[in-house]
N, C-alpha and C positions, 0 to 999 in steps of 0.2 A: 558463440556469444554473439548476439545482434547488437550493433552500436547505434546510439541515437545521439546526435550533436545537439548543442546548444544553439538557439536563435534569440534575436534582439525583439523587442515590441515592433521596430520598425519592418524587420523582415517578416515577421508573423502576420502582420496584417495585410500583407500582399499574397498569402497564400488561399489557394481555392480550396475546395474540400477535400479532394484526393490528397493533397499535399499536407494539409493541417493533420489529417488522421494518420499519414505515414510518419509525421514527426512526432506527434504528440499521444496517439492511440495505440496501446500495445494489445493487441489481438491474440488468441490461440494459446494464452498461457497456460491453460489446464488442458493438457493432451493426454489421455491414457497411456500409460506406459513410460512416459518422457519426462525428463526435467529440463525446463525451458528457461534461458537466462537472457536479460536484455541489459546492456550496458548503456546507462544515459550519462552524458558529460554534465547535465544538470546536477550538481553537487555529487558527482560520481557515483550515483545510485547504481545498484545492480537490483532488477525487478525480476522474479523469478515464480514459477510454479512446478511444483513436483506432485504426479500422479502416479504413484506405484501400483502396479498391479501383479504381475507374474513374480517379482522378485523386488529386491532393493535397488534404490536410486541413490546415488552417490554423488555428493556436491563436490565438483572440482573446478577448479580456477583453469583459465587460459592465459598462460604465462604472457604471450603475446599482447594480450590486454591488460592484464593487471600488474604484470611484471614481478609478481611473487611466486615463490614455489608451491603455495598451497593457499586456497580460497581465503582463510582468515586470518593469514600471516599478518596482515595489516587493516583488517576489516572486523566489524560485528555485524550480526544477522539477527533479525526478527523474522519469527515464523508464527502463523495464525492458520490452524486448520479449517477449512470450510465445507469439509467433505465428512466421510464415515471414520470410524476411529483409526488411529495409526500410531505409529511409534517413530519418533526421531532418536538416532543413537550418536552421542555426541562423545568422541574418544572412548567408547565403550560402554559408556552410561546410558542407559535407556529412559526415555520420556515418553509415556503414553498420553495422547493429545486425542480429546474426543472434538466433537463439533464446537467450534469457537474456542476450543483453548488455545493459549499461545505461549511461546517459548522464546528466551532471549539467549543468544548463543555469543560469547564474548571473544574477542580477540585472542589468537594464538591457537584455538581448537583445530587440530589437524583434520581429523575424520568424522565428517558428519554425513549420516545415510538416513533415508525415509523409507518406511515400509509401510503397507496397509493391513489391519486387522483382517480384512475379509476383501480379497481381490475383486469380489463380485459387487462389492460395494466400498470403493478405494476412497481412502483420505485424499484430500485436496489440500496440499500444503502451500499456502501463499507466502513468499519469501520476499523480504526487503533488507538491504545491505547497505551500510555506508562506511566509509574509512573510519578507522580509529587509531587513536595513539595511546590508549592505556587499556588494560585489562579489567574485566568485571566477571563475577561469578554466572555461569549458566542458570536460569531461573525459568521454572514453569509458571504460568498465570493462566487462571480460570476467570471466565467472565464475573462470577462473583467477588473474585479479588482484585478486579479492574477497575474499581472506584466508579460504578454505574452512577451517572449523573444525568437527571431527567430535565429535557430543555424543550421549548416550543410550546405550542398550543393548537388546537383542532382548527380555531378560527383564522389561523395561519397557515394552515396544512403542515406543520413541521415539528408534529410533536415527536419526540425521539429520545434514544437513551443513547448516552456517550459511554465508552468502555475505554478507560486509560490503561494499557498495557506496560508499556515502557514508558516511563518519564522520571522526573527528578524525585517525585514521591514514592514510585512504585517499583519496578524492575530497573536497576541502576544500568545506565550505559555511558559510551564517551559521547557519542551526540546523536545517535538514534532516538525519536521520540515516534511511539507508534500505538495504535488503538482501533476501536471498531465504534461505528454510529449504525444503530439498528432504528429505522422509522417505525411507528405505530401503523397497525392497519387503518387505511384510508387517510393516510398522510404522504405526502410526496415531495416537499421541499426538504433540500437539505443546506445547511448553511447560509441562511438567507435570513437578515441581511449579509452581504457578502462581505469579505475582508481580503488584504493583503498579507503576504508573510515577507516583508520586505529583508528580512536576516535569515530567511530559512525557505528553501524549497520543499515541494511536497509532492506525494504521488497517491492518488486515488485507486483502489481496486473496488469496482462494485460486483456484488452478487446476490443471491437471493431473490433474482429477479425472475418472474415466469418466463416461458420460452418465447411468448409472444410480446413481451414489455420491453419497453427501452427507457434509458436516462437521457435527458437532453442536458449535458455537462457543458456549462458555460465557464469560458477562459478569457485570456486577452486582457488588455488594458481598461481600467472602467469607462473609459470614454470610447474605447475602440473594441466593443465585445464580439466573441466569435462564439460557435457553439460545435459541439461533437455529439452525435448520435452514439450512445455506447450502450452495448448488450450485455449479458450477464457474462460474468468472470472475465471481464477487460479492465484494463488500468489506464489512467491518465497521467502524464507528467505535467506537473504544473510547476513552471518557474517563479521566483521571487516576485518578479513584476505582474504576474498575472492574476486576477481574480480565480477563483474557484467555487462553484456551488452547481446545484443541480436540481432538476424535477424530473419524476419518474410517470409513466404511465399506469403505475402500480406502486406498492409500498416496496422498500427494499434495504439492503444494508450495504455498508462500504467500509473498507479498510484503509485509515488514512495513516502515512508516515511521513516523517519530516527529518531534515537532516541541515545542519548549518551552524550558526553563531552561537547559539544557546540550546538549554534544555527547557526554557520556559514555554510550557504549553498554551498560556494565555498570551504569549508576545503576538500580537496581530494588529494589524492597523485597520480599522473599520472602514467601509467605503458608504458614504451616505447614498440613499437611494436616490437622492435628487441628482446626482452626478453619473449615475449610470446612463449608457446609450448603446 
């Protein structure tokens, strides 16, 4: 399990491109035949990708990192499939996940496994986990059940649909809030005007990007912005003090996931356009 540490705004604004990418960008999550995990000290997120090919992949914790006997002993997990059809098995119960189907897995589940329906078109399971102090049922969520909300307009190039999978009025959780945003064709801006989540941290996972396309992900303090060039199926860790927005060279989708003080999806601090630098 790779480790990522937390950094202050003062440290972050001194980083060059390579250092910024090393600390905040998570590459190579979706590797065929592997389950990869990154532990971020920002909100103690675990960010992962599982791409089963020839057989099952099992979610296992690293006791040296987590200090527990199994991964979900004191954690909860969100899963969204961004590939071919697959199955997640939770303590023997099977959940079939098609493209963009989600699954919430509660604290205390001991055995979580991933497999693809067709190894030649493998599932790609994006994983995000936060610490948890209460147990909630395992729940499958389809995009149609995820409260689709239409926002933005073509004039601002940000027409998009937001899907809320795990939140206070959807699949219940201890502290994880998770969902997906899909931009309409010919729209490239997400989450603009931007905002801060002073009481929560967030992770963005970008996908459905063409091979030759990129997203310019903006981060940093409103008066000290930085950017990361992000490619398909890469993730960005966003601490509470940082803005998070982006613009692509093509339309795309991204999965957002938050953890922190509350489960209020709308709890954000807007940043006036006039103060951005």
